[in-house]
All heavy atoms as an XYZ file, in Angstrom:
845
protein
N      -1.581    130.706     69.356
C      -0.330    131.391     69.647
C       0.152    130.925     70.991
O      -0.618    130.803     71.933
C      -0.548    132.909     69.622
C       0.722    133.639     69.750
S       0.744    135.385     69.276
C      -0.918    135.860     68.974
N       1.424    130.664     71.110
C       2.036    130.178     72.365
C       2.803    131.331     73.007
O       3.174    132.323     72.375
C       2.964    129.032     72.094
C       2.224    127.793     71.584
C       3.212    126.688     71.355
C       2.493    125.447     70.806
N       3.465    124.386     70.526
N       3.101    131.147     74.296
C       3.829    132.137     75.072
C       5.016    131.500     75.764
O       4.959    130.309     76.114
C       2.983    132.781     76.130
C       1.802    133.534     75.649
C       0.929    134.078     76.767
O       0.895    133.469     77.837
N       0.327    135.171     76.548
N       6.057    132.246     75.974
C       7.121    131.862     76.868
C       7.354    133.055     77.803
O       7.306    134.218     77.340
C       8.416    131.411     76.101
C       9.060    132.532     75.376
C       9.381    130.755     77.055
N       7.522    132.772     79.049
C       7.790    133.812     80.050
C       9.258    133.759     80.422
O       9.760    132.664     80.753
C       6.968    133.620     81.288
C       5.440    133.558     81.115
C       4.790    133.316     82.454
C       4.913    134.790     80.431
N       9.921    134.863     80.426
C      11.278    134.986     80.924
C      11.205    135.907     82.135
O      10.824    137.062     82.009
C      12.247    135.535     79.877
C      13.645    135.656     80.419
C      12.218    134.699     78.591
N      11.514    135.359     83.296
C      11.349    136.061     84.564
C      12.731    136.379     85.162
O      13.513    135.486     85.345
C      10.493    135.271     85.563
C      10.356    136.008     86.868
C       9.157    134.940     84.951
N      12.959    137.629     85.417
C      14.175    138.104     86.077
C      13.815    138.441     87.495
O      13.038    139.365     87.753
C      14.752    139.338     85.377
C      15.365    139.044     84.047
C      14.595    138.947     82.907
C      16.762    138.872     83.936
C      15.183    138.703     81.679
C      17.326    138.629     82.724
C      16.547    138.561     81.574
N      14.344    137.671     88.471
C      14.133    137.970     89.925
C      15.189    139.018     90.258
O      16.388    138.753     90.253
C      14.315    136.680     90.738
C      14.272    136.887     92.228
C      12.955    137.334     92.746
N      11.911    136.384     92.394
C      10.733    136.317     93.014
N      10.474    137.153     93.996
N       9.845    135.469     92.637
N      14.705    140.230     90.572
C      15.627    141.341     90.788
C      16.416    141.247     92.093
O      15.870    140.799     93.108
C      14.825    142.674     90.813
C      14.126    143.039     89.505
C      13.194    144.235     89.721
C      15.161    143.317     88.413
N      17.654    141.626     92.007
C      18.479    141.737     93.224
C      18.022    142.990     93.952
O      17.534    143.962     93.354
C      19.935    141.858     92.861
C      20.462    140.689     92.122
N      21.535    140.781     91.238
C      20.104    139.380     92.112
C      21.791    139.610     90.745
N      20.939    138.741     91.239
N      18.190    142.987     95.241
C      17.770    144.122     96.085
C      18.439    145.420     95.584
O      19.624    145.450     95.311
C      18.159    143.877     97.527
C      17.574    144.888     98.474
C      17.779    144.532     99.939
O      17.817    143.317    100.246
O      17.923    145.470    100.719
N      17.598    146.453     95.447
C      18.078    147.783     95.009
C      18.245    147.937     93.542
O      18.649    149.037     93.077
N      17.919    146.969     92.696
C      18.148    147.071     91.264
C      16.923    147.475     90.490
O      16.996    147.620     89.267
C      18.698    145.736     90.712
O      17.747    144.705     90.858
N      15.804    147.727     91.164
C      14.566    148.052     90.445
C      14.693    149.290     89.588
O      14.202    149.266     88.411
C      13.405    148.184     91.420
C      12.053    148.284     90.728
C      10.892    148.327     91.722
N       9.611    148.170     91.061
C       9.010    149.089     90.362
N       9.554    150.271     90.180
N       7.809    148.842     89.787
N      15.289    150.411     90.024
C      15.337    151.594     89.129
C      16.094    151.321     87.828
O      15.661    151.728     86.751
C      16.074    152.620     89.981
C      15.772    152.222     91.396
C      15.743    150.710     91.363
N      17.185    150.597     87.939
C      17.968    150.253     86.724
C      17.161    149.270     85.843
O      17.196    149.377     84.619
C      19.337    149.714     87.067
C      20.201    149.375     85.897
C      20.603    150.568     85.026
O      20.409    151.713     85.442
O      21.135    150.327     83.930
N      16.463    148.366     86.473
C      15.633    147.413     85.715
C      14.513    148.162     84.977
O      14.191    147.822     83.850
C      15.037    146.384     86.648
N      13.933    149.157     85.606
C      12.902    149.935     84.944
C      13.449    150.668     83.732
O      12.781    150.712     82.659
C      12.297    150.930     85.932
N      14.640    151.154     83.848
C      15.291    151.817     82.668
C      15.509    150.831     81.532
O      15.162    151.111     80.396
C      16.627    152.443     83.097
C      17.307    153.223     82.004
C      18.729    153.603     82.316
N      19.607    152.450     82.385
C      20.150    151.801     81.350
N      19.831    152.165     80.125
N      20.968    150.761     81.501
N      16.055    149.680     81.868
C      16.279    148.664     80.839
C      14.987    148.157     80.219
O      14.904    147.943     79.005
C      17.063    147.475     81.407
C      18.538    147.673     81.648
C      19.111    146.403     82.273
C      19.280    147.992     80.358
N      13.960    147.945     81.049
C      12.685    147.460     80.567
C      12.006    148.428     79.594
O      11.339    148.004     78.670
C      11.767    147.111     81.728
N      12.207    149.703     79.810
C      11.577    150.732     78.985
C      12.346    150.957     77.672
O      11.800    151.563     76.718
C      11.482    152.055     79.735
N      13.560    150.441     77.549
C      14.338    150.656     76.353
C      13.849    149.771     75.223
O      13.263    148.705     75.479
C      15.812    150.339     76.645
N      14.079    150.202     73.981
C      13.706    149.392     72.851
C      14.510    148.057     72.903
O      15.686    148.078     73.330
C      14.050    150.116     71.525
C      13.095    151.228     71.240
O      11.966    151.205     71.719
O      13.507    152.167     70.493
N      13.926    147.001     72.439
C      14.690    145.730     72.447
C      15.888    145.797     71.517
O      15.811    146.495     70.466
C      13.663    144.684     71.975
C      12.534    145.429     71.402
C      12.584    146.825     71.900
N      16.930    145.104     71.835
C      18.143    145.139     70.985
C      18.058    144.153     69.795
O      19.061    143.617     69.322
C      19.246    144.720     71.965
C      18.555    143.835     72.928
C      17.172    144.396     73.074
N      16.858    143.896     69.356
C      16.584    143.042     68.185
C      15.185    143.399     67.666
O      14.408    144.042     68.342
C      16.642    141.519     68.531
C      15.589    141.124     69.561
C      14.344    140.628     69.131
C      15.809    141.269     70.938
C      13.389    140.262     70.033
C      14.841    140.904     71.835
C      13.614    140.372     71.408
N      14.916    143.011     66.433
C      13.591    143.242     65.828
C      12.703    142.089     66.223
O      12.928    140.966     65.708
C      13.742    143.386     64.345
C      12.415    143.657     63.626
O      11.376    143.113     64.067
O      12.427    144.409     62.642
N      11.699    142.296     67.084
C      10.839    141.185     67.513
C      10.163    140.448     66.375
O      10.098    139.216     66.366
C       9.807    141.816     68.435
C      10.475    143.060     68.942
C      11.316    143.538     67.773
N       9.678    141.175     65.350
C       9.014    140.532     64.251
C       9.983    139.695     63.436
O       9.676    138.564     63.070
C       8.332    141.579     63.374
C       7.457    140.954     62.316
C       6.598    141.966     61.565
O       6.772    143.178     61.768
O       5.737    141.542     60.803
N      11.152    140.280     63.185
C      12.195    139.517     62.442
C      12.616    138.257     63.182
O      12.948    137.230     62.582
C      13.386    140.429     62.195
C      14.488    139.775     61.393
C      15.695    140.739     61.271
O      15.534    141.770     60.583
O      16.719    140.482     61.906
N      12.596    138.308     64.519
C      12.956    137.168     65.352
C      11.858    136.143     65.400
O      12.068    135.055     65.994
C      13.316    137.646     66.754
N      10.665    136.426     64.838
C       9.581    135.438     64.792
C       8.531    135.580     65.871
O       7.715    134.670     66.030
N       8.525    136.699     66.581
C       7.513    136.910     67.606
C       6.334    137.716     67.021
O       6.503    138.561     66.180
C       8.097    137.644     68.826
C       9.188    136.861     69.479
C      10.504    137.278     69.401
C       8.937    135.666     70.183
C      11.515    136.553     69.991
C       9.946    134.958     70.766
C      11.231    135.400     70.659
N       5.125    137.451     67.581
C       3.936    138.212     67.216
C       3.673    139.336     68.232
O       3.109    140.365     67.902
C       2.710    137.318     67.120
C       2.831    136.224     66.125
C       2.938    136.815     64.712
C       3.004    135.674     63.701
N       3.395    136.114     62.396
N       4.047    139.068     69.487
C       3.873    140.070     70.533
C       5.054    139.930     71.508
O       5.571    138.851     71.711
C       2.609    139.830     71.342
C       1.338    140.154     70.586
C       0.155    140.131     71.559
N      -1.064    140.216     70.789
C      -2.120    139.456     70.952
N      -2.143    138.514     71.877
N      -3.179    139.620     70.202
N       5.359    141.055     72.118
C       6.384    141.089     73.140
C       5.948    142.123     74.189
O       5.589    143.239     73.850
C       7.740    141.529     72.556
C       8.902    141.831     73.516
C       9.237    140.611     74.361
C      10.124    142.303     72.759
N       5.886    141.695     75.454
C       5.487    142.576     76.523
C       6.504    142.435     77.676
O       7.077    141.373     77.849
C       4.076    142.271     77.046
N       6.701    143.527     78.378
C       7.563    143.519     79.566
C       6.810    144.107     80.735
O       6.249    145.209     80.626
C       8.862    144.368     79.308
C       9.772    144.279     80.512
C       9.576    143.959     78.036
N       6.756    143.351     81.817
C       6.086    143.774     83.039
C       7.113    143.925     84.153
O       8.006    143.093     84.271
C       5.035    142.737     83.461
C       3.938    142.525     82.471
C       4.067    141.626     81.425
C       2.769    143.260     82.552
C       3.048    141.445     80.505
C       1.758    143.089     81.623
C       1.896    142.188     80.612
O       0.897    142.019     79.704
N       6.953    144.982     84.938
C       7.825    145.219     86.040
C       7.037    145.185     87.322
O       6.040    145.902     87.482
C       8.491    146.579     85.913
C       9.465    147.013     87.018
C      10.645    146.081     87.124
C       9.939    148.450     86.769
N       7.419    144.278     88.250
C       6.768    144.236     89.557
C       7.778    144.750     90.572
O       8.885    145.151     90.231
C       6.372    142.789     89.953
O       7.506    142.010     90.214
C       5.521    142.149     88.839
N       7.443    144.638     91.825
C       8.373    145.092     92.868
C       9.662    144.270     92.858
O      10.736    144.795     93.083
C       7.685    145.022     94.213
C       8.503    145.632     95.336
C       7.811    145.454     96.638
N       7.931    144.016     96.961
C       7.744    143.484     98.128
N       7.338    144.223     99.121
N       7.913    142.202     98.351
N       9.505    142.967     92.564
C      10.659    142.044     92.682
C      11.082    141.398     91.391
O      12.098    140.702     91.370
C      10.333    140.945     93.705
C      10.076    141.475     95.082
O      10.779    142.381     95.515
O       9.116    140.971     95.760
N      10.306    141.578     90.317
C      10.570    140.814     89.094
C      10.375    141.697     87.861
O       9.644    142.671     87.874
C       9.584    139.670     88.934
C       9.621    138.673     90.073
O      10.693    138.124     90.320
O       8.572    138.503     90.729
N      11.059    141.298     86.813
C      10.766    141.790     85.465
C      10.362    140.553     84.681
O      11.047    139.541     84.688
C      11.979    142.474     84.790
C      11.658    142.852     83.384
C      12.396    143.664     85.603
N       9.181    140.642     84.016
C       8.656    139.482     83.289
C       8.497    139.845     81.813
O       7.791    140.779     81.477
C       7.275    139.089     83.860
C       7.393    138.784     85.366
C       6.703    137.870     83.101
C       6.087    138.776     86.104
N       9.164    139.096     80.987
C       9.049    139.253     79.534
C       8.095    138.207     79.063
O       8.200    137.016     79.404
C      10.389    139.020     78.837
C      11.409    140.116     79.113
C      12.149    140.091     80.297
C      11.632    141.113     78.207
C      13.082    141.104     80.548
C      12.548    142.096     78.455
C      13.281    142.079     79.650
N       7.090    138.596     78.263
C       6.154    137.670     77.652
C       6.385    137.710     76.154
O       6.179    138.723     75.505
C       4.684    138.037     77.979
C       3.740    137.026     77.382
C       4.505    138.133     79.487
N       6.888    136.580     75.618
C       7.186    136.458     74.202
C       6.099    135.569     73.616
O       5.885    134.424     74.094
C       8.549    135.830     74.001
C       9.704    136.497     74.761
C      10.914    135.589     74.736
C       9.975    137.862     74.193
N       5.413    136.063     72.578
C       4.311    135.297     71.961
C       4.608    135.069     70.481
O       5.123    135.945     69.817
C       3.004    136.055     72.120
C       2.533    136.214     73.518
C       1.184    136.840     73.648
O       0.398    136.790     72.673
O       0.878    137.406     74.705
N       4.157    133.923     70.021
C       4.309    133.583     68.605
C       4.232    132.079     68.434
O       3.826    131.346     69.347
N       4.620    131.611     67.276
C       4.697    130.189     67.015
C       6.029    129.681     67.524
O       7.065    130.233     67.140
C       4.548    129.887     65.517
C       3.197    130.307     64.961
C       2.021    129.638     65.683
O       2.100    128.457     65.992
O       1.047    130.361     65.971
N       6.013    128.751     68.425
C       7.245    128.163     69.016
C       8.143    129.215     69.633
O       9.346    129.294     69.326
C       8.001    127.360     67.963
C       7.187    126.325     67.248
C       6.557    125.292     68.182
O       7.125    125.005     69.278
O       5.481    124.812     67.861
N       7.617    130.063     70.514
C       8.407    131.144     71.089
C       9.602    130.660     71.917
O      10.616    131.352     72.000
C       7.416    131.933     71.951
C       6.391    130.920     72.314
C       6.279    130.019     71.108
N       9.503    129.451     72.531
C      10.624    128.993     73.318
C      11.840    128.720     72.435
O      12.979    128.987     72.832
C      10.266    127.749     74.140
C       9.826    126.562     73.374
C       8.340    126.554     72.962
O       7.624    127.506     73.248
O       7.912    125.568     72.326
N      11.593    128.262     71.167
C      12.698    128.042     70.243
C      13.229    129.356     69.739
O      14.459    129.492     69.579
C      12.235    127.165     69.088
C      11.812    125.801     69.492
C      10.542    125.314     69.474
C      12.596    124.790     70.105
N      10.495    124.054     69.978
C      11.764    123.696     70.380
C      13.970    124.678     70.442
C      12.227    122.510     70.944
C      14.419    123.496     71.006
C      13.554    122.424     71.250
N      12.365    130.314     69.478
C      12.820    131.650     69.031
C      13.675    132.306     70.103
O      14.671    132.920     69.778
C      11.624    132.513     68.686
C      10.632    131.938     67.708
C      11.202    132.023     66.344
N      10.154    131.551     65.395
C      10.350    131.478     64.116
N      11.497    131.801     63.610
N       9.397    131.039     63.346
N      13.258    132.167     71.328
C      14.005    132.785     72.428
C      15.392    132.123     72.527
O      16.388    132.801     72.658
C      13.249    132.629     73.771
C      13.910    133.295     74.900
C      14.223    132.365     76.038
O      13.723    131.222     76.058
O      14.996    132.773     76.923
N      15.425    130.814     72.471
C      16.730    130.086     72.487
C      17.616    130.546     71.339
O      18.832    130.741     71.536
C      16.514    128.576     72.377
C      16.035    127.961     73.685
O      16.087    128.651     74.748
O      15.596    126.801     73.654
N      17.047    130.656     70.132
C      17.822    131.081     68.977
C      18.420    132.462     69.216
O      19.605    132.730     68.883
C      16.967    131.135     67.726
C      16.581    129.743     67.226
O      17.205    128.749     67.667
O      15.632    129.644     66.412
N      17.630    133.389     69.759
C      18.131    134.756     70.027
C      19.295    134.721     71.018
O      20.345    135.315     70.797
C      17.036    135.617     70.617
C      16.105    136.317     69.660
C      14.990    137.017     70.435
C      16.863    137.289     68.769
N      19.107    134.054     72.135
C      20.097    134.023     73.226
C      21.390    133.368     72.718
O      22.479    133.779     73.101
C      19.548    133.296     74.445
C      20.637    133.056     75.467
C      18.422    134.117     75.054
N      21.275    132.378     71.830
C      22.450    131.657     71.381
C      23.074    132.239     70.122
O      24.081    131.719     69.626
C      22.084    130.186     71.122
C      21.734    129.473     72.399
O      22.325    129.746     73.421
N      20.751    128.600     72.317
N      22.551    133.321     69.601
C      23.042    133.973     68.354
C      24.204    134.901     68.689
O      24.005    136.024     69.143
C      21.913    134.721     67.642
C      22.354    135.239     66.288
O      23.567    135.222     65.975
O      21.460    135.707     65.555
N      25.391    134.411     68.454
C      26.584    135.204     68.782
C      26.826    136.374     67.831
O      27.729    137.173     67.997
C      27.837    134.317     68.811
C      27.817    133.348     69.958
C      27.500    132.044     69.782
C      28.081    133.812     71.254
C      27.475    131.151     70.868
C      28.059    132.950     72.345
C      27.762    131.631     72.137
N      25.995    136.471     66.774
C      26.119    137.584     65.854
C      25.270    138.776     66.273
O      25.143    139.751     65.535
C      25.721    137.117     64.440
C      26.572    135.990     63.860
C      26.014    135.533     62.508
C      28.009    136.452     63.737
N      24.695    138.733     67.454
C      23.901    139.816     67.978
C      24.588    140.428     69.238
O      24.140    140.203     70.332
C      22.496    139.342     68.334
C      21.706    138.856     67.150
C      20.314    138.427     67.596
N      19.578    137.798     66.539
C      18.740    138.445     65.747
N      18.547    139.728     65.896
N      18.066    137.780     64.821
N      25.660    141.178     69.008
C      26.387    141.736     70.195
C      25.522    142.662     71.045
O      25.679    142.686     72.263
C      27.567    142.463     69.596
C      27.227    142.673     68.142
C      26.285    141.587     67.751
N      24.599    143.378     70.450
C      23.746    144.304     71.237
C      22.859    143.503     72.182
O      22.624    143.916     73.313
C      22.899    145.178     70.305
N      22.351    142.379     71.720
C      21.509    141.538     72.580
C      22.357    140.931     73.682
O      21.963    140.890     74.858
C      20.831    140.439     71.789
C      19.999    139.443     72.575
C      18.869    140.140     73.320
C      19.416    138.379     71.626
N      23.549    140.426     73.345
C      24.439    139.852     74.362
C      24.760    140.907     75.455
O      24.743    140.607     76.639
C      25.727    139.357     73.762
C      25.602    138.008     73.112
C      26.959    137.384     72.846
N      28.021    138.261     72.466
C      28.312    138.632     71.197
N      27.596    138.159     70.220
N      29.313    139.450     70.957
N      25.053    142.129     75.009
C      25.332    143.208     75.973
C      24.162    143.465     76.872
O      24.320    143.668     78.090
C      25.780    144.481     75.231
C      27.112    144.337     74.534
O      27.861    143.374     74.825
O      27.404    145.196     73.699
N      22.953    143.515     76.303
C      21.755    143.768     77.110
C      21.503    142.633     78.106
O      21.177    142.867     79.233
C      20.530    143.958     76.187
C      19.240    144.288     76.896
C      19.192    145.734     77.439
N      19.312    146.704     76.402
C      18.323    147.168     75.659
N      17.095    146.798     75.828
N      18.586    148.097     74.741
N      21.688    141.381     77.638
C      21.518    140.259     78.566
C      22.513    140.337     79.707
O      22.197    140.001     80.854
C      21.624    138.948     77.800
C      20.459    138.577     76.897
C      20.782    137.357     76.057
C      19.184    138.400     77.703
N      23.738    140.753     79.395
C      24.739    140.902     80.433
C      24.292    141.951     81.459
O      24.511    141.780     82.650
C      26.121    141.271     79.837
C      26.774    140.103     79.163
O      26.348    138.936     79.378
O      27.705    140.349     78.381
N      23.692    143.041     80.967
C      23.181    144.074     81.891
C      22.100    143.471     82.798
O      22.103    143.749     84.006
C      22.604    145.223     81.106
C      23.627    146.106     80.413
C      22.979    147.254     79.702
O      22.661    148.250     80.358
O      22.772    147.149     78.477
N      21.192    142.694     82.230
C      20.116    142.058     83.031
C      20.723    141.118     84.049
O      20.257    141.029     85.188
C      19.132    141.344     82.159
C      18.090    142.219     81.540
C      17.947    142.535     80.195
C      17.092    142.955     82.204
N      16.891    143.420     80.039
C      16.338    143.688     81.244
C      16.702    143.063     83.543
C      15.282    144.490     81.595
C      15.643    143.896     83.880
C      14.951    144.577     82.872
N      21.712    140.349     83.671
C      22.281    139.355     84.580
C      22.963    140.008     85.781
O      23.064    139.400     86.844
C      23.279    138.493     83.805
C      22.589    137.510     82.863
C      23.591    136.591     82.170
N      22.851    135.743     81.244
C      23.015    135.797     79.928
N      23.832    136.664     79.368
N      22.321    134.950     79.157
N      23.392    141.243     85.635
C      23.974    141.984     86.769
C      22.895    142.394     87.767
O      23.127    142.580     88.933
C      24.710    143.252     86.265
C      25.955    142.905     85.525
C      26.563    144.238     85.007
C      27.722    143.923     84.044
N      28.223    145.162     83.419
N      21.651    142.565     87.283
C      20.552    143.051     88.081
C      19.693    141.938     88.681
O      18.950    142.196     89.641
C      19.630    143.956     87.271
C      20.242    145.176     86.615
C      19.206    145.887     85.775
C      20.831    146.095     87.687
N      19.756    140.756     88.106
C      18.745    139.758     88.464
C      19.193    138.335     88.122
O      20.128    138.135     87.332
C      17.446    140.047     87.702
N      18.467    137.389     88.668
C      18.572    135.979     88.289
C      17.462    135.703     87.312
O      16.375    136.263     87.411
C      18.403    135.077     89.532
C      19.472    135.353     90.563
O      20.661    135.510     90.188
O      19.129    135.413     91.763
N      17.724    134.873     86.333
C      16.736    134.652     85.244
C      16.267    133.194     85.201
O      17.031    132.290     85.490
C      17.325    135.054     83.891
C      18.511    134.202     83.541
C      16.280    134.999     82.786
N      14.972    133.042     84.876
C      14.375    131.726     84.649
C      13.409    131.855     83.460
O      12.817    132.900     83.261
C      13.635    131.241     85.874
C      14.547    131.044     87.033
C      13.964    130.106     88.077
O      12.997    129.420     87.816
N      14.627    130.058     89.212
N      13.286    130.772     82.683
C      12.435    130.773     81.534
C      11.382    129.661     81.682
O      11.772    128.539     82.040
C      13.259    130.529     80.242
O      14.257    131.544     80.137
C      12.383    130.562     78.999
N      10.133    129.999     81.409
C       9.049    128.993     81.470
C       8.163    129.102     80.250
O       7.728    130.210     79.935
C       8.171    129.243     82.703
C       8.811    129.065     84.005
C       9.207    127.907     84.580
C       9.125    130.110     84.928
N       9.769    128.168     85.800
C       9.710    129.517     86.064
C       8.935    131.476     84.945
C      10.150    130.246     87.167
C       9.343    132.218     86.025
C       9.945    131.567     87.118
N       7.871    127.981     79.603
C       6.799    128.011     78.601
C       5.479    128.219     79.340
O       5.332    127.723     80.459
C       6.845    126.621     77.958
C       8.105    125.996     78.449
C       8.504    126.705     79.683
N       4.559    128.889     78.727
C       3.263    129.189     79.420
C       2.142    128.924     78.433
O       2.136    129.366     77.311
C       3.216    130.627     79.918
N       1.152    128.209     78.915
C      -0.095    127.993     78.158
C      -1.214    128.650     78.973
O      -1.360    128.396     80.170
C      -0.400    126.513     78.006
C       0.652    125.791     77.212
C       0.814    126.329     75.772
O      -0.150    126.692     75.132
N       2.026    126.353     75.283
N      -1.991    129.523     78.361
C      -3.045    130.196     79.094
C      -4.117    129.210     79.557
O      -4.512    128.315     78.823
C      -3.616    131.233     78.155
C      -3.182    130.789     76.791
C      -1.944    129.979     76.963
N      -4.541    129.378     80.785
C      -5.664    128.572     81.338
C      -6.982    129.300     81.045
O      -7.990    128.696     80.767
C      -5.467    128.383     82.874
C      -4.167    127.659     83.166
C      -6.666    127.653     83.456
C      -4.052    126.273     82.509
N      -6.917    130.607     81.125
C      -8.083    131.460     80.831
C      -7.611    132.632     80.032
O      -6.597    133.241     80.346
C      -8.750    131.931     82.124
C      -9.876    132.898     81.872
C     -11.141    132.435     81.524
C      -9.681    134.262     81.963
C     -12.167    133.324     81.251
C     -10.691    135.174     81.723
C     -11.954    134.692     81.348
N      -8.356    132.964     78.978
C      -8.002    134.122     78.142
C      -9.293    134.718     77.655
O     -10.174    134.000     77.179
C      -7.118    133.688     76.973
C      -6.694    134.841     76.114
C      -5.592    135.618     76.479
C      -7.385    135.164     74.957
C      -5.187    136.671     75.700
C      -7.008    136.222     74.185
C      -5.889    136.976     74.505
N      -9.458    136.033     77.804
C     -10.641    136.713     77.286
C     -10.152    137.902     76.513
O      -9.199    138.594     76.862
C     -11.504    137.186     78.455
C     -12.704    137.937     77.983
C     -13.914    137.395     77.642
C     -12.818    139.351     77.776
N     -14.785    138.408     77.264
C     -14.144    139.605     77.297
C     -11.955    140.409     77.914
C     -14.570    140.877     76.996
C     -12.406    141.681     77.578
C     -13.707    141.900     77.139
N     -10.815    138.155     75.370
C     -10.513    139.299     74.560
C     -11.807    139.834     73.978
O     -12.641    139.064     73.497
C      -9.559    138.887     73.436
C      -9.088    140.064     72.582
C      -8.029    139.599     71.601
O      -7.318    138.602     71.864
O      -7.892    140.254     70.582
N     -12.003    141.152     74.033
C     -13.213    141.760     73.481
C     -13.177    141.621     71.975
O     -12.111    141.659     71.354
C     -13.275    143.238     73.864
N     -14.347    141.429     71.404
C     -14.402    141.357     69.923
C     -14.138    142.725     69.348
O     -14.519    143.766     69.894
C     -15.755    140.807     69.475
O     -16.780    141.667     69.937
N     -13.523    142.751     68.198
C     -13.186    144.005     67.515
C     -14.462    144.509     66.822
O     -15.098    143.814     66.031
C     -12.087    143.772     66.517
N     -14.832    145.740     67.114
C     -15.982    146.375     66.460
C     -15.459    147.373     65.440
O     -15.224    148.520     65.753
C     -16.863    147.085     67.494
C     -17.545    146.129     68.437
O     -17.864    145.027     68.039
N     -17.697    146.535     69.678
N     -15.265    146.874     64.247
C     -14.744    147.751     63.206
C     -15.825    148.369     62.374
O     -16.806    147.840     62.068
C     -13.771    146.984     62.305
C     -12.595    146.488     63.106
C     -11.601    145.740     62.197
O     -11.962    145.203     61.179
O     -10.454    145.719     62.580
């Protein structure tokens, strides 16, 4: 499984609004969009979205460029008011997961 990170560098004073947006349900169905996992992390200065799945960078591009998703466009516009955005593909260097004891 691959990951893509979308990092929003928050503008000064925008953290409370960013926390509200980060806690909201996504304006799209992650599974329908082709993702296996979606996580949002909030730091003091950044909001980091971790999108996981097969070819997540293409799935993310498809979402952002889909003009038939007005709710997503509106949400992205909200984020753009709060932060600057950058996207990076990410490959884990180290990953550990406990085995499932079923």
